Residue frames as a rotation matrix with the C-alpha (Angstrom) as fourth column:
UNK 1
-0.162 -0.912 -0.378 0.41
0.189 -0.404 0.895 -67.18
-0.969 0.073 0.237 98.18
UNK 2
-0.618 -0.045 0.785 -0.70
0.770 0.166 0.616 -67.69
-0.158 0.985 -0.068 94.61
UNK 3
0.444 0.881 0.164 -3.62
0.894 -0.448 -0.010 -65.30
0.065 0.151 -0.986 95.04
UNK 4
0.542 -0.307 -0.782 -1.34
0.202 -0.856 0.476 -62.48
-0.816 -0.416 -0.403 96.25
UNK 5
-0.554 -0.827 0.096 0.92
0.251 -0.055 0.966 -62.96
-0.794 0.560 0.238 93.25
UNK 6
-0.479 0.443 0.758 -1.97
0.875 0.168 0.454 -62.88
0.073 0.881 -0.468 90.79
UNK 7
0.440 0.851 0.287 -4.05
0.785 -0.520 0.336 -60.06
0.435 0.077 -0.897 92.25
UNK 8
0.056 -0.486 0.872 -1.48
-0.124 -0.870 -0.477 -57.88
0.991 -0.081 -0.109 94.05
UNK 9
-0.872 -0.488 0.027 -0.54
-0.036 0.010 -0.999 -57.13
0.487 -0.873 -0.026 97.63
UNK 10
-0.025 0.880 -0.474 -3.12
0.673 0.366 0.643 -58.08
0.739 -0.303 -0.601 100.28
UNK 11
-0.793 -0.070 0.605 -4.60
-0.358 -0.750 -0.556 -55.64
0.493 -0.658 0.569 102.82
UNK 12
-0.601 0.582 -0.548 -6.90
0.749 0.649 -0.134 -56.53
0.277 -0.491 -0.826 105.70
UNK 13
-0.677 0.499 0.542 -10.14
-0.423 -0.865 0.268 -54.66
0.603 -0.048 0.797 106.35
UNK 14
-0.859 0.507 -0.063 -12.59
0.303 0.407 -0.861 -55.03
-0.411 -0.759 -0.504 109.23
UNK 15
-0.707 0.681 0.191 -16.07
0.048 -0.224 0.973 -55.18
0.706 0.697 0.126 107.69
UNK 16
-0.782 0.539 -0.314 -19.14
0.368 -0.009 -0.930 -53.96
-0.504 -0.842 -0.192 109.55
UNK 17
-0.348 0.739 0.577 -22.68
0.817 -0.063 0.573 -52.87
0.460 0.671 -0.581 108.76
UNK 18
-0.798 0.310 -0.518 -24.57
0.055 -0.817 -0.573 -49.61
-0.601 -0.486 0.635 109.10
UNK 19
-0.034 0.897 -0.440 -28.19
-0.653 -0.354 -0.670 -49.42
-0.757 0.265 0.598 107.98
UNK 20
0.714 0.398 0.576 -27.84
0.021 0.810 -0.587 -52.69
-0.700 0.431 0.570 106.05
UNK 21
0.858 -0.482 -0.175 -24.79
-0.290 -0.176 -0.941 -51.58
0.423 0.858 -0.291 104.04
UNK 22
0.695 -0.687 -0.212 -21.31
0.707 0.599 0.377 -53.10
-0.132 -0.412 0.902 104.40
UNK 23
0.817 -0.532 0.222 -18.39
-0.471 -0.838 -0.276 -50.82
0.333 0.121 -0.935 105.23
UNK 24
0.667 -0.653 -0.358 -14.76
0.706 0.708 0.024 -51.56
0.237 -0.269 0.934 105.94
UNK 25
0.838 -0.509 0.197 -11.87
-0.544 -0.810 0.219 -49.92
0.048 -0.290 -0.956 107.71
UNK 26
0.168 -0.857 -0.487 -8.21
-0.305 0.424 -0.853 -50.89
0.937 0.292 -0.191 107.38
UNK 27
0.667 0.164 -0.727 -7.42
0.478 0.655 0.585 -53.22
0.572 -0.738 0.358 110.26
UNK 28
-0.399 -0.910 -0.111 -4.46
0.716 -0.233 -0.658 -51.04
0.573 -0.342 0.745 111.32
UNK 29
-0.410 0.330 0.850 -6.93
-0.388 -0.907 0.165 -48.43
0.825 -0.262 0.500 112.65
UNK 30
0.589 0.808 -0.022 -8.76
-0.382 0.303 0.873 -50.90
0.712 -0.506 0.487 114.91
UNK 31
-0.495 -0.765 0.412 -7.31
-0.713 0.087 -0.695 -51.53
0.496 -0.638 -0.589 118.37
UNK 32
-0.955 0.247 0.164 -10.18
0.055 0.690 -0.721 -53.43
-0.292 -0.680 -0.673 119.96
UNK 33
-0.457 0.886 -0.081 -13.79
-0.258 -0.045 0.965 -54.51
0.851 0.462 0.250 119.40
UNK 34
-0.989 0.114 0.090 -16.18
-0.075 0.134 -0.988 -54.35
-0.125 -0.984 -0.125 122.36
UNK 35
-0.186 0.982 -0.039 -19.77
0.882 0.185 0.433 -55.10
0.432 0.046 -0.901 123.19
UNK 36
0.039 0.236 0.971 -21.51
-0.008 -0.972 0.237 -51.84
0.999 -0.017 -0.036 124.15
UNK 37
-0.589 -0.247 -0.769 -20.71
0.778 0.084 -0.623 -50.63
0.218 -0.965 0.143 127.64
UNK 38
0.448 0.752 -0.482 -22.68
0.835 -0.545 -0.073 -48.01
-0.318 -0.370 -0.873 129.60
UNK 39
-0.407 -0.506 0.760 -22.26
0.764 -0.645 -0.020 -44.64
0.500 0.573 0.650 127.90
UNK 40
-0.042 0.309 -0.950 -22.48
0.763 -0.604 -0.230 -41.37
-0.645 -0.735 -0.211 129.85
UNK 41
0.564 0.297 0.770 -23.83
0.769 -0.528 -0.359 -38.48
0.300 0.795 -0.527 127.74
UNK 42
-0.534 -0.735 -0.419 -21.69
0.786 -0.614 0.075 -35.33
-0.312 -0.289 0.905 127.50
UNK 43
0.474 0.772 -0.424 -23.66
0.551 -0.636 -0.541 -32.05
-0.687 0.022 -0.726 127.53
UNK 44
0.712 -0.039 -0.702 -23.25
-0.392 -0.851 -0.350 -29.74
-0.583 0.524 -0.621 124.53
UNK 45
-0.374 -0.829 0.415 -21.20
-0.016 0.453 0.891 -32.28
-0.927 0.327 -0.183 122.55
UNK 46
-0.706 0.061 -0.706 -21.36
-0.703 -0.185 0.687 -32.72
-0.089 0.981 0.173 118.78
UNK 47
0.324 0.941 -0.094 -24.36
-0.943 0.314 -0.105 -34.65
-0.069 0.123 0.990 117.41
UNK 48
0.379 -0.225 -0.898 -22.20
-0.393 0.839 -0.376 -37.64
0.838 0.495 0.230 116.49
UNK 49
-0.741 -0.668 0.070 -20.75
-0.311 0.249 -0.917 -37.90
0.596 -0.701 -0.392 120.02
UNK 50
0.214 0.837 -0.504 -22.91
0.155 0.480 0.863 -40.24
0.964 -0.263 -0.027 122.08
UNK 51
0.889 0.017 0.458 -20.87
-0.431 -0.307 0.848 -39.70
0.155 -0.952 -0.265 125.24
UNK 52
-0.205 -0.979 -0.002 -18.01
-0.854 0.180 -0.487 -41.37
0.478 -0.098 -0.873 127.09
UNK 53
0.896 0.368 -0.247 -17.48
-0.203 0.836 0.510 -44.85
0.394 -0.407 0.824 128.47
UNK 54
0.275 -0.805 0.526 -14.90
-0.904 -0.030 0.426 -46.35
-0.327 -0.592 -0.736 130.76
UNK 55
0.829 -0.150 -0.539 -12.69
-0.161 0.859 -0.487 -49.08
0.536 0.490 0.688 129.29
UNK 56
0.388 -0.666 -0.638 -10.42
0.821 0.564 -0.089 -50.57
0.419 -0.489 0.765 131.93
UNK 57
0.220 -0.217 -0.951 -10.29
0.791 -0.530 0.304 -47.26
-0.570 -0.820 0.055 133.77
UNK 58
-0.862 -0.499 -0.094 -9.72
0.329 -0.690 0.644 -45.08
-0.386 0.524 0.759 130.67
UNK 59
0.116 0.908 -0.403 -12.38
0.007 -0.407 -0.914 -42.70
-0.993 0.103 -0.054 129.40
UNK 60
-0.796 -0.277 0.538 -13.20
0.490 0.226 0.842 -43.25
-0.354 0.934 -0.044 125.74
UNK 61
-0.422 0.651 -0.630 -15.29
-0.640 -0.707 -0.301 -40.89
-0.642 0.276 0.715 123.60
UNK 62
-0.528 0.341 0.778 -18.00
0.535 0.845 -0.007 -42.85
-0.660 0.412 -0.628 121.75
UNK 63
-0.562 0.294 -0.773 -19.29
-0.644 -0.742 0.186 -41.64
-0.519 0.602 0.607 118.37
UNK 64
0.225 0.718 0.658 -22.10
0.164 0.638 -0.752 -42.92
-0.961 0.277 0.026 116.18
UNK 65
-0.839 -0.524 0.148 -20.98
0.196 -0.038 0.980 -43.55
-0.508 0.851 0.135 112.60
UNK 66
-0.152 0.865 0.478 -24.66
0.988 0.146 0.050 -43.45
-0.026 0.480 -0.877 111.61
UNK 67
0.654 0.390 -0.649 -24.82
0.465 -0.883 -0.062 -39.80
-0.597 -0.262 -0.758 112.73
UNK 68
-0.252 -0.842 -0.476 -21.56
-0.075 -0.474 0.877 -38.94
-0.965 0.257 0.056 110.95
UNK 69
-0.941 -0.105 0.322 -22.94
0.280 0.292 0.914 -40.44
-0.190 0.951 -0.246 107.73
UNK 70
-0.652 0.743 -0.149 -26.39
-0.736 -0.668 -0.110 -38.83
-0.182 0.038 0.983 108.23
UNK 71
-0.618 0.464 -0.635 -28.15
0.037 0.824 0.566 -42.19
0.785 0.326 -0.526 108.59
UNK 72
0.385 0.822 0.421 -31.21
-0.487 -0.207 0.849 -42.70
0.784 -0.531 0.321 110.83
UNK 73
-0.310 -0.500 0.809 -30.45
-0.950 0.119 -0.290 -43.70
0.049 -0.858 -0.511 114.44
UNK 74
0.060 0.223 -0.973 -30.48
-0.238 0.950 0.203 -47.35
0.969 0.219 0.110 115.44
UNK 75
0.642 0.194 0.742 -31.35
-0.763 0.062 0.644 -48.86
0.079 -0.979 0.188 118.81
UNK 76
-0.463 -0.885 -0.041 -28.47
-0.868 0.462 -0.180 -51.05
0.178 -0.048 -0.983 120.03
UNK 77
0.768 0.639 -0.055 -29.13
-0.616 0.759 0.212 -54.79
0.177 -0.129 0.976 120.02
UNK 78
0.753 -0.452 0.478 -27.15
-0.023 0.707 0.706 -57.99
-0.657 -0.543 0.522 120.61
UNK 79
0.531 -0.562 0.634 -25.13
0.847 0.353 -0.397 -57.51
-0.001 0.748 0.664 117.38
UNK 80
0.908 -0.156 0.389 -24.13
-0.090 -0.979 -0.183 -53.90
0.409 0.131 -0.903 118.09
UNK 81
0.394 -0.852 -0.344 -20.40
0.919 0.352 0.180 -53.40
-0.032 -0.387 0.921 118.63
UNK 82
0.946 -0.273 -0.173 -17.98
-0.258 -0.960 0.109 -50.57
-0.196 -0.059 -0.979 119.39
UNK 83
0.519 -0.851 0.083 -14.54
0.825 0.474 -0.307 -50.62
0.222 0.228 0.948 117.86
UNK 84
0.728 -0.349 -0.590 -11.75
0.183 -0.730 0.659 -48.49
-0.660 -0.588 -0.468 119.29
UNK 85
0.535 -0.612 0.583 -9.34
0.683 -0.093 -0.724 -46.50
0.497 0.785 0.369 117.17
UNK 86
-0.268 -0.703 -0.658 -6.46
0.892 -0.439 0.106 -44.21
-0.363 -0.559 0.745 118.10
UNK 87
0.727 0.655 0.207 -7.81
0.686 -0.689 -0.231 -40.68
-0.009 0.310 -0.951 118.00
UNK 88
0.206 -0.745 0.635 -4.35
0.238 -0.591 -0.771 -39.12
0.949 0.310 0.056 118.30
UNK 89
-0.179 -0.409 0.895 -2.37
-0.741 -0.542 -0.396 -38.07
0.647 -0.734 -0.205 121.35
UNK 90
-0.937 -0.268 -0.222 -2.89
-0.102 0.822 -0.561 -41.59
0.333 -0.503 -0.797 122.72
UNK 91
-0.513 0.830 0.220 -6.62
-0.621 -0.182 -0.762 -40.98
-0.592 -0.527 0.609 123.15
UNK 92
-0.902 0.265 0.341 -8.93
0.395 0.826 0.402 -43.80
-0.176 0.497 -0.850 122.08
UNK 93
-0.490 0.818 -0.302 -12.20
-0.831 -0.543 -0.122 -43.09
-0.264 0.191 0.946 120.25
UNK 94
-0.688 0.342 0.640 -14.99
0.250 0.940 -0.234 -45.64
-0.682 -0.001 -0.732 120.00
UNK 95
-0.655 0.528 -0.541 -17.29
-0.753 -0.398 0.524 -45.95
0.062 0.750 0.658 117.00
UNK 96
-0.352 0.634 0.688 -20.59
-0.225 0.656 -0.720 -47.75
-0.908 -0.409 -0.088 117.41
UNK 97
-0.715 0.105 -0.691 -21.71
-0.680 0.125 0.722 -49.90
0.163 0.987 -0.018 114.48
UNK 98
0.314 0.949 -0.017 -24.72
-0.935 0.312 0.169 -52.13
0.166 -0.037 0.985 113.85
UNK 99
0.913 -0.045 0.406 -22.71
-0.050 0.974 0.220 -55.34
-0.406 -0.221 0.887 113.48
UNK 100
-0.088 -0.961 -0.263 -19.13
-0.861 -0.059 0.506 -56.44
-0.502 0.271 -0.822 112.91
UNK 101
0.799 0.417 -0.433 -18.96
-0.596 0.638 -0.486 -58.95
0.073 0.647 0.759 110.06
UNK 102
0.750 -0.629 0.204 -15.41
0.551 0.765 0.333 -60.23
-0.366 -0.137 0.921 109.62
UNK 103
0.109 -0.794 -0.599 -11.92
-0.392 -0.588 0.708 -59.32
-0.913 0.158 -0.375 108.45
UNK 104
0.942 0.168 0.291 -11.49
0.210 0.381 -0.900 -59.48
-0.262 0.909 0.323 104.68
UNK 105
-0.150 -0.986 -0.067 -8.10
0.214 -0.098 0.972 -59.88
-0.965 0.132 0.225 103.04
UNK 106
0.857 0.515 -0.018 -8.42
0.149 -0.280 -0.948 -57.83
-0.493 0.810 -0.317 99.86
UNK 107
-0.135 -0.866 0.481 -5.92
0.880 0.118 0.460 -57.88
-0.455 0.485 0.747 97.03
UNK 108
-0.670 -0.202 -0.714 -5.13
-0.027 -0.955 0.296 -54.67
-0.742 0.217 0.634 95.15
UNK 109
-0.955 0.293 -0.052 -7.17
-0.029 0.082 0.996 -55.96
0.297 0.952 -0.069 92.19
UNK 110
-0.301 0.885 -0.356 -10.24
0.876 0.404 0.264 -56.31
0.377 -0.233 -0.896 94.46
UNK 111
-0.052 0.221 -0.974 -10.18
0.644 -0.738 -0.202 -52.63
-0.763 -0.638 -0.104 95.47
UNK 112
-0.008 0.161 0.987 -11.63
0.921 -0.383 0.070 -49.99
0.389 0.909 -0.145 93.16
UNK 113
-0.926 -0.353 0.133 -11.35
0.290 -0.892 -0.347 -46.19
0.241 -0.283 0.929 93.46
UNK 114
-0.578 0.736 -0.352 -14.23
0.334 -0.179 -0.925 -44.27
-0.744 -0.653 -0.142 95.10
UNK 115
-0.635 0.313 -0.706 -15.32
-0.672 -0.675 0.305 -42.84
-0.381 0.668 0.639 91.73
UNK 116
-0.910 0.321 -0.262 -17.00
0.091 0.771 0.630 -46.18
0.404 0.549 -0.731 90.86
UNK 117
-0.506 0.757 -0.413 -19.78
0.729 0.119 -0.674 -45.10
-0.461 -0.643 -0.612 93.24
UNK 118
0.117 0.526 0.842 -20.54
0.892 -0.429 0.144 -42.21
0.437 0.734 -0.520 90.87
UNK 119
0.804 0.220 0.552 -19.91
0.099 -0.965 0.241 -38.53
0.586 -0.139 -0.798 91.27
UNK 120
-0.240 -0.889 0.390 -17.50
-0.337 -0.301 -0.892 -36.96
0.910 -0.346 -0.227 93.70
UNK 121
0.443 0.351 -0.825 -17.24
0.524 0.645 0.556 -38.86
0.727 -0.679 0.102 96.97
UNK 122
0.913 -0.106 0.394 -16.49
-0.364 -0.647 0.670 -37.43
0.184 -0.755 -0.630 100.43
UNK 123
0.075 -0.997 0.030 -12.90
-0.851 -0.080 -0.519 -37.60
0.520 0.014 -0.854 101.71
UNK 124
-0.176 -0.147 0.973 -13.72
-0.838 0.542 -0.070 -40.47
-0.517 -0.828 -0.218 104.09
UNK 125
0.864 0.410 0.293 -14.56
-0.178 0.792 -0.584 -42.84
-0.472 0.452 0.757 101.20
UNK 126
-0.066 -0.997 -0.038 -11.28
-0.570 0.007 0.822 -44.56
-0.819 0.075 -0.569 100.27
UNK 127
-0.738 -0.168 -0.654 -12.65
-0.658 0.394 0.641 -47.00
0.150 0.903 -0.402 97.71
UNK 128
0.471 0.877 0.094 -14.81
-0.880 0.474 -0.016 -50.03
-0.058 -0.075 0.995 97.14
UNK 129
-0.668 -0.665 0.334 -13.78
-0.655 0.739 0.158 -53.56
-0.352 -0.113 -0.929 98.00
UNK 130
0.438 0.771 -0.462 -15.19
-0.889 0.450 -0.091 -56.48
0.137 0.450 0.882 96.06
UNK 131
-0.467 -0.642 0.608 -13.99
-0.740 0.660 0.128 -59.66
-0.484 -0.391 -0.783 97.79
UNK 132
-0.642 0.202 -0.740 -14.52
-0.450 0.682 0.577 -62.94
0.621 0.703 -0.347 95.94
UNK 133
-0.355 0.607 -0.710 -17.74
0.531 0.757 0.381 -64.45
0.769 -0.242 -0.591 97.25
UNK 134
-0.527 0.136 -0.839 -18.39
0.785 -0.302 -0.542 -61.54
-0.327 -0.944 0.053 99.62
UNK 135
0.589 0.806 -0.067 -20.47
0.741 -0.571 -0.352 -58.36
-0.322 0.157 -0.933 99.67
UNK 136
0.117 -0.482 0.868 -19.44
0.513 -0.719 -0.469 -55.07
0.851 0.500 0.163 98.11
UNK 137
0.327 -0.111 -0.939 -17.73
0.921 -0.188 0.343 -53.09
-0.214 -0.976 0.041 100.90
UNK 138
0.752 -0.115 0.648 -17.41
0.107 -0.950 -0.293 -49.31
0.650 0.290 -0.703 101.01
UNK 139
0.111 -0.829 -0.548 -13.88
0.943 0.263 -0.207 -48.76
0.315 -0.494 0.810 102.32
UNK 140
0.939 0.322 0.121 -13.40
0.246 -0.875 0.417 -45.87
0.240 -0.362 -0.901 104.71
UNK 141
-0.234 -0.957 0.172 -10.43
0.476 -0.267 -0.838 -43.64
0.848 -0.114 0.518 105.48
UNK 142
0.448 0.501 -0.740 -10.66
0.866 -0.037 0.499 -42.81
0.223 -0.864 -0.451 109.18
UNK 143
-0.638 -0.730 -0.244 -8.29
0.766 -0.633 -0.110 -39.80
-0.074 -0.257 0.964 109.11
UNK 144
-0.729 0.408 0.550 -10.98
-0.086 -0.851 0.518 -37.38
0.679 0.330 0.656 107.83
UNK 145
0.315 0.881 -0.354 -13.56
0.299 0.262 0.918 -38.94
0.901 -0.395 -0.181 110.17
UNK 146
0.147 -0.354 -0.924 -11.31
0.988 0.101 0.119 -38.50
0.052 -0.930 0.364 113.22
UNK 147
-0.844 -0.507 0.173 -10.56
0.513 -0.858 -0.011 -34.93
0.154 0.080 0.985 112.16
UNK 148
-0.459 0.756 0.467 -14.27
-0.182 -0.595 0.783 -34.07
0.870 0.274 0.410 112.26
UNK 149
0.296 0.581 -0.758 -15.02
0.613 0.493 0.617 -35.58
0.732 -0.647 -0.211 115.68
């Protein structure tokens, strides 16, 4: 309670890694975290779309955040996870990441604007989180990401 009063309102972010860097997304976007399921490729889909998978009888489009961010591909391993977000119209979209780290509770004072990264940042960069005793986390806004999928 004292920390919230000193540093501002707390927000929760799910932290994950891509290519060795820590990223975070506001926990309100995340509906579920899954181990990778079989993915069926979709012909003529966007480069970032890996295909579709069935989650309890529902088809879910699976996208690679590495491809969206123009990072080199990564072979899935035991740490790879897919987190589901609401893609609009009740349709779930899965994003595959290298590893899910943990949920960080960040105070307003621990979040800096995206300009601290230097230059003009893309619309999907919401800021930078600097949790006490944790890694620097690039915070993402999923609205622009979902709009481009």
